[in-house]
Every structure is written in structure tokens, then in C-alpha cells.
Backbone as CSV, one residue per row, in Angstrom:
resi,resn,N_x,N_y,N_z,CA_x,CA_y,CA_z,C_x,C_y,C_z
1,MET,2.853,-126.726,151.135,2.015,-125.553,151.160,2.651,-124.478,150.272
2,LYS,1.854,-123.938,149.360,2.334,-122.922,148.446,1.374,-121.726,148.496
3,PRO,1.787,-120.631,149.185,0.889,-119.480,149.304,0.696,-118.792,147.952
4,ARG,-0.459,-118.170,147.784,-0.743,-117.426,146.554,-0.731,-115.924,146.799
5,ILE,-0.784,-115.535,148.083,-0.812,-114.119,148.439,0.301,-113.825,149.446
6,LEU,0.994,-112.730,149.207,2.016,-112.248,150.133,1.525,-110.897,150.652
7,LEU,1.346,-110.794,151.959,0.875,-109.560,152.579,2.036,-108.935,153.355
8,LEU,2.363,-107.704,153.007,3.473,-106.986,153.652,2.946,-105.667,154.218
9,ASP,3.126,-105.478,155.506,2.664,-104.267,156.168,3.858,-103.353,156.446
10,GLU,3.952,-102.261,155.714,5.053,-101.291,155.851,6.426,-101.976,155.821
11,PRO,6.729,-102.777,154.816,7.994,-103.529,154.820,9.248,-102.670,154.666
12,LEU,9.100,-101.453,154.182,10.277,-100.620,153.912,10.388,-99.407,154.828
13,SER,9.485,-99.285,155.776,9.387,-98.045,156.550,10.613,-97.728,157.398
14,ALA,11.331,-98.706,157.889,12.465,-98.442,158.786,13.820,-98.625,158.108
15,LEU,13.836,-98.596,156.785,15.078,-98.858,156.062,15.649,-97.581,155.456
16,ASP,16.983,-97.551,155.340,17.595,-96.407,154.671,17.449,-96.565,153.157
17,GLY,17.758,-95.521,152.430,17.503,-95.462,150.998,18.097,-96.576,150.157
18,VAL,19.361,-96.889,150.370,20.030,-97.901,149.551,19.443,-99.283,149.815
19,ILE,19.277,-99.617,151.081,18.706,-100.925,151.429,17.264,-101.003,150.949
20,LYS,16.533,-99.891,151.102,15.136,-99.842,150.671,15.017,-100.201,149.190
21,GLU,15.884,-99.638,148.358,15.828,-99.920,146.913,16.156,-101.381,146.612
22,SER,17.113,-101.952,147.319,17.452,-103.358,147.067,16.331,-104.287,147.540
23,ILE,15.690,-103.945,148.649,14.565,-104.757,149.139,13.373,-104.636,148.191
24,LYS,13.150,-103.450,147.638,12.069,-103.277,146.656,12.269,-104.238,145.475
25,GLU,13.487,-104.284,145.004,13.789,-105.190,143.882,13.594,-106.649,144.285
26,ARG,13.989,-106.974,145.505,13.839,-108.351,146.009,12.361,-108.732,146.125
27,ILE,11.530,-107.817,146.617,10.081,-108.076,146.718,9.501,-108.340,145.330
28,LYS,9.875,-107.510,144.361,9.384,-107.706,142.981,9.821,-109.060,142.431
29,THR,11.073,-109.422,142.682,11.604,-110.705,142.188,10.857,-111.877,142.801
30,ILE,10.661,-111.848,144.115,9.954,-112.938,144.801,8.523,-113.058,144.275
31,ALA,7.847,-111.921,144.123,6.457,-111.940,143.635,6.381,-112.541,142.236
32,ARG,7.290,-112.170,141.362,7.301,-112.712,139.992,7.673,-114.189,139.981
33,GLU,8.751,-114.516,140.698,9.277,-115.882,140.699,8.263,-116.899,141.218
34,TYR,7.538,-116.517,142.259,6.581,-117.456,142.861,5.132,-117.183,142.436
35,HIS,4.961,-116.278,141.486,3.626,-115.943,140.961,2.669,-115.566,142.087
36,LEU,3.118,-114.649,142.937,2.335,-114.255,144.106,1.606,-112.935,143.866
37,THR,0.379,-112.893,144.302,-0.306,-111.616,144.412,0.246,-110.991,145.686
38,THR,0.805,-109.807,145.561,1.449,-109.180,146.709,0.678,-107.923,147.088
39,ILE,0.301,-107.847,148.338,-0.403,-106.675,148.863,0.546,-105.996,149.831
40,ILE,0.858,-104.751,149.526,1.784,-103.982,150.348,1.038,-102.789,150.931
41,VAL,1.055,-102.684,152.244,0.453,-101.540,152.928,1.578,-100.530,153.142
42,THR,1.348,-99.301,152.692,2.352,-98.258,152.876,1.683,-96.891,152.918
43,HIS,2.350,-95.960,153.573,1.893,-94.571,153.576,2.776,-93.720,152.676
44,ASP,3.744,-94.355,152.051,4.687,-93.649,151.191,4.247,-93.796,149.736
45,PRO,3.792,-92.722,149.118,3.311,-92.826,147.734,4.398,-93.252,146.753
46,GLU,5.631,-92.869,147.012,6.725,-93.286,146.128,6.858,-94.809,146.133
47,GLU,6.811,-95.411,147.317,6.870,-96.876,147.419,5.709,-97.507,146.660
48,ALA,4.520,-97.016,146.914,3.331,-97.597,146.285,3.423,-97.519,144.775
49,LEU,3.832,-96.380,144.251,3.828,-96.178,142.802,4.994,-96.853,142.103
50,THR,6.110,-97.055,142.790,7.262,-97.694,142.140,7.280,-99.207,142.314
51,LEU,6.557,-99.718,143.296,6.533,-101.160,143.553,5.385,-101.876,142.856
52,SER,4.343,-101.171,142.546,3.087,-101.827,142.183,2.735,-101.736,140.709
53,ASP,1.997,-102.769,140.279,1.368,-102.722,138.955,0.051,-101.954,139.060
54,LYS,-0.614,-102.146,140.191,-1.876,-101.462,140.482,-1.804,-100.916,141.900
55,VAL,-2.432,-99.751,142.105,-2.412,-99.103,143.409,-3.849,-98.835,143.838
56,LEU,-4.130,-99.163,145.094,-5.429,-98.888,145.693,-5.204,-97.837,146.777
57,ILE,-5.826,-96.672,146.613,-5.671,-95.596,147.587,-6.955,-95.526,148.400
58,VAL,-6.791,-95.652,149.723,-7.929,-95.661,150.638,-7.866,-94.412,151.500
59,ASN,-9.012,-93.758,151.637,-9.117,-92.575,152.489,-10.338,-92.731,153.380
60,GLU,-10.119,-92.735,154.680,-11.181,-92.860,155.669,-12.092,-94.063,155.380
61,GLY,-11.476,-95.188,155.034,-12.214,-96.432,154.824,-12.870,-96.574,153.462
62,SER,-12.752,-95.587,152.610,-13.343,-95.654,151.263,-12.248,-95.620,150.202
63,ILE,-12.529,-96.274,149.104,-11.568,-96.282,147.997,-11.615,-94.931,147.295
64,SER,-10.454,-94.270,147.267,-10.349,-92.987,146.569,-10.015,-93.198,145.098
65,GLN,-9.131,-94.155,144.839,-8.775,-94.434,143.457,-8.097,-95.792,143.383
66,TYR,-8.329,-96.477,142.273,-7.669,-97.750,141.995,-7.218,-97.693,140.548
67,GLY,-5.935,-97.946,140.327,-5.443,-97.911,138.957,-3.950,-98.116,138.892
68,ARG,-3.451,-98.052,137.680,-2.009,-98.177,137.468,-1.316,-96.888,137.921
69,PRO,-0.068,-96.979,138.329,0.641,-95.785,138.805,0.575,-94.602,137.826
70,GLU,0.724,-94.887,136.528,0.676,-93.805,135.530,-0.681,-93.112,135.533
71,GLU,-1.745,-93.896,135.700,-3.093,-93.330,135.713,-3.283,-92.427,136.934
72,ILE,-2.758,-92.851,138.060,-2.915,-92.079,139.292,-2.145,-90.768,139.200
73,ILE,-0.972,-90.823,138.627,-0.156,-89.610,138.498,-0.744,-88.650,137.466
74,THR,-1.160,-89.175,136.331,-1.650,-88.295,135.257,-3.098,-87.866,135.432
75,ALA,-3.906,-88.673,136.132,-5.324,-88.335,136.307,-5.787,-88.687,137.722
76,PRO,-5.373,-87.902,138.716,-5.814,-88.185,140.084,-7.341,-88.151,140.171
77,GLY,-7.886,-89.151,140.878,-9.335,-89.314,140.936,-10.073,-88.241,141.710
78,ASN,-9.435,-87.646,142.691,-10.087,-86.610,143.492,-9.032,-85.762,144.195
79,GLU,-9.489,-84.823,144.986,-8.586,-83.889,145.671,-7.689,-84.607,146.680
80,PHE,-8.211,-85.621,147.355,-7.393,-86.367,148.310,-6.203,-87.011,147.609
81,VAL,-6.452,-87.657,146.498,-5.366,-88.304,145.739,-4.376,-87.250,145.266
82,ARG,-4.905,-86.149,144.781,-4.029,-85.068,144.309,-3.145,-84.571,145.458
83,GLN,-3.751,-84.339,146.614,-3.000,-83.830,147.762,-2.089,-84.897,148.366
84,PHE,-2.633,-86.081,148.601,-1.884,-87.126,149.299,-0.747,-87.685,148.453
85,ILE,-1.035,-87.989,147.222,-0.026,-88.621,146.369,0.835,-87.580,145.656
86,LEU,0.227,-86.793,144.826,1.003,-85.894,143.972,1.719,-84.806,144.766
87,ASN,1.074,-84.266,145.776,1.713,-83.220,146.571,2.933,-83.772,147.312
88,GLN,2.820,-84.968,147.884,3.977,-85.567,148.577,5.126,-85.830,147.614
89,LEU,4.797,-86.338,146.428,5.849,-86.604,145.444,6.512,-85.310,144.978
90,GLU,5.718,-84.278,144.813,6.273,-82.991,144.395,7.175,-82.412,145.488
91,ILE,6.765,-82.548,146.736,7.595,-82.071,147.855,8.927,-82.823,147.866
92,LYS,8.878,-84.157,147.719,10.123,-84.946,147.676,11.004,-84.507,146.515
93,ARG,10.384,-84.365,145.338,11.139,-83.950,144.153,11.797,-82.600,144.389
94,ASN,11.053,-81.631,144.923,11.595,-80.295,145.150,12.716,-80.312,146.184
95,ASN,12.555,-81.124,147.231,13.616,-81.235,148.237,14.889,-81.785,147.622
96,ILE,14.755,-82.833,146.836,15.929,-83.436,146.196,16.548,-82.465,145.202
97,TYR,15.706,-81.817,144.423,16.179,-80.852,143.440,16.936,-79.711,144.127
98,SER,16.383,-79.201,145.230,17.047,-78.101,145.926,18.381,-78.545,146.525
99,LEU,18.465,-79.812,146.962,19.752,-80.316,147.464,20.811,-80.306,146.374
100,PHE,20.417,-80.744,145.167,21.375,-80.749,144.068,21.756,-79.334,143.657
101,LEU,20.801,-78.401,143.666,21.126,-77.005,143.368,22.067,-76.447,144.423
102,TRP,21.785,-76.746,145.696,22.632,-76.289,146.785,24.047,-76.829,146.613
103,HIS,24.126,-78.124,146.243,25.436,-78.750,146.041,26.187,-78.041,144.913
104,ARG,25.489,-77.743,143.819,26.137,-77.034,142.706,26.607,-75.658,143.136
105,ARG,25.754,-74.952,143.907,26.157,-73.632,144.389,27.402,-73.737,145.271
106,CYS,27.421,-74.757,146.128,28.589,-74.955,146.993,29.826,-75.225,146.167
107,GLU,29.691,-76.031,145.137,30.837,-76.317,144.268,31.331,-75.034,143.613
108,ARG,30.393,-74.197,143.124,30.788,-72.928,142.515,31.409,-72.010,143.555
109,MET,30.828,-72.007,144.771,31.379,-71.175,145.833,32.785,-71.631,146.204
110,LYS,33.005,-72.957,146.230,34.349,-73.461,146.529,35.334,-72.906,145.516
111,TRP,34.932,-72.919,144.229,35.820,-72.402,143.195,36.052,-70.919,143.422
112,LYS,34.968,-70.179,143.712,35.120,-68.746,143.946,35.990,-68.499,145.168
113,ILE,35.746,-69.279,146.225,36.546,-69.114,147.437,38.004,-69.451,147.143
114,LYS,38.229,-70.571,146.459,39.599,-70.944,146.112,40.224,-69.874,145.232
115,ASN,39.464,-69.402,144.247,39.963,-68.383,143.352,40.292,-67.108,144.125
116,THR,39.426,-66.709,145.046,39.666,-65.536,145.876,40.882,-65.763,146.766
117,GLU,40.970,-66.969,147.355,42.132,-67.269,148.195,43.415,-67.155,147.390
118,ILE,43.369,-67.654,146.166,44.562,-67.578,145.306,44.900,-66.120,145.033
119,LYS,43.880,-65.312,144.732,44.112,-63.891,144.480,44.677,-63.215,145.727
120,VAL,44.101,-63.526,146.884,44.567,-62.923,148.130,46.005,-63.339,148.409
121,ILE,46.295,-64.617,148.266,47.657,-65.103,148.498,48.620,-64.454,147.509
122,PHE,48.223,-64.380,146.240,49.057,-63.768,145.219,49.291,-62.295,145.557
123,THR,48.247,-61.598,145.996,48.371,-60.187,146.369,49.317,-60.043,147.559
124,ILE,49.174,-60.905,148.554,50.056,-60.853,149.724,51.501,-61.086,149.302
125,ILE,51.726,-62.049,148.420,53.090,-62.323,147.938,53.636,-61.101,147.220
126,LEU,52.796,-60.471,146.378,53.250,-59.271,145.666,53.595,-58.150,146.638
127,VAL,52.747,-57.949,147.643,53.004,-56.895,148.625,54.285,-57.197,149.393
128,VAL,54.446,-58.429,149.851,55.660,-58.810,150.582,56.876,-58.626,149.697
129,PHE,56.760,-59.061,148.441,57.865,-58.914,147.512,58.174,-57.431,147.288
130,ALA,57.106,-56.611,147.134,57.295,-55.174,146.910,57.957,-54.532,148.119
131,VAL,57.515,-54.903,149.298,58.118,-54.362,150.525,59.572,-54.810,150.618
132,PHE,59.808,-56.099,150.355,61.164,-56.624,150.386,62.031,-55.888,149.365
133,TRP,61.509,-55.693,148.154,62.251,-55.028,147.096,62.541,-53.580,147.487
134,GLN,61.529,-52.931,148.083,61.702,-51.548,148.527,62.789,-51.484,149.594
135,CYS,62.750,-52.408,150.549,63.776,-52.441,151.604,65.147,-52.717,151.011
136,LEU,65.196,-53.657,150.090,66.458,-53.992,149.437,66.995,-52.787,148.668
137,TRP,66.071,-52.122,147.953,66.476,-50.950,147.169,66.963,-49.836,148.093
138,CYS,66.188,-49.624,149.208,66.594,-48.585,150.170,67.955,-48.928,150.768
139,SER,68.135,-50.189,151.117,69.396,-50.631,151.693,70.537,-50.421,150.704
140,CYS,70.273,-50.761,149.468,71.271,-50.624,148.419,71.601,-49.145,148.209
141,TYR,70.559,-48.333,148.175,70.744,-46.895,147.961,71.539,-46.275,149.105
142,LEU,71.122,-46.654,150.353,71.814,-46.098,151.508,73.276,-46.539,151.544
143,SER,73.524,-47.806,151.239,74.895,-48.316,151.226,75.711,-47.604,150.163
144,HIS,75.117,-47.388,149.002,75.821,-46.745,147.889,76.086,-45.295,148.214
145,SER,75.115,-44.647,148.842,75.274,-43.222,149.145,76.330,-42.989,150.231
146,ARG,76.625,-43.969,151.019,77.650,-43.861,152.046,79.009,-44.303,151.540
147,GLY,79.062,-44.603,150.262,80.325,-44.972,149.678,80.611,-46.440,149.666
148,ARG,79.631,-47.270,150.076,79.849,-48.712,150.040,79.010,-49.298,148.923
149,GLN,79.475,-50.355,148.354,78.698,-51.041,147.331,77.875,-52.131,147.993
150,ALA,76.629,-52.211,147.601,75.747,-53.224,148.188,75.976,-54.568,147.550
151,PHE,76.283,-54.577,146.271,76.490,-55.854,145.565,77.869,-55.863,144.945
152,HIS,78.508,-56.969,144.933,79.829,-57.105,144.312,79.717,-57.692,142.961
């Protein structure tokens, strides 16, 4: 028995990101290797658009759009496709982008914090040294003024 169709219902929904990407590649490999028409049911537009040669978008039992991923992204067929597909992808993109910006800000803040800590530590060392020097000088002065030499 050699099947011609592979039907997968939400195959990636419970997987973490790294495993999800490796399984996506495995699904593509199996479909190509065995010349299978593969139908994948998903609610994730990223999965649909990155896994498929053609995407069928269904809304309330009716076909909203059928086409290649590039066609769906560049020319959404209606408002549902625009909202459901493009809006979700834009939200994901913005979330990821903001994480990277946040990470960069944190890296810059670490440098600023480290730089400030270095300045604070350096200032504390200078103050301690100045106080120590002042005490040493006072001690030396007092010893000298009493007729004793502070240093030999």
C-alpha cells in the first residue's frame, strides 16, 4: 500500500520553536521523497505560509483565498485574509523585533551600568586615597611639628 495523500491536523501546535523547525523540514522531505500531496490543517499563518506551496484559507466554511504564499502576502484576497494572516504575522514580527531592541538596550545599559560602576569605584578609591593622604599628611605634619620625624 502506497498512500498518495498525507493529512496532518495541527502537527506542530504543541512543539517548541527549535523542534517545530526541524519537524517542518522533515514534513517537507517526506512529502517530496514519497511524492505525497500533503494537507496540513493549522491556525498558524506562519506555519501555513512557510510549509506550503499553495495555501487555502477558509473562513466560516467558505474559501477566502487560495494561492501561493507570496500571492497571499502581497495581495490578500479580502479583509479576513488581511486581518487573519497579515496582521498575525506583523504582530509576531513586531514582538520579535521589540525583543531584539530590548536586548540591545539591555546590552547598552549593561555597558552604561558597568561604566558607571567603574566611575563610582574609581571615585571611591580616589576619595579613600585622598582621605588617607590627608590623614598621612596631617600625621606627618603633627609629628614634624612636635619635633619628631615621620619618615626616616
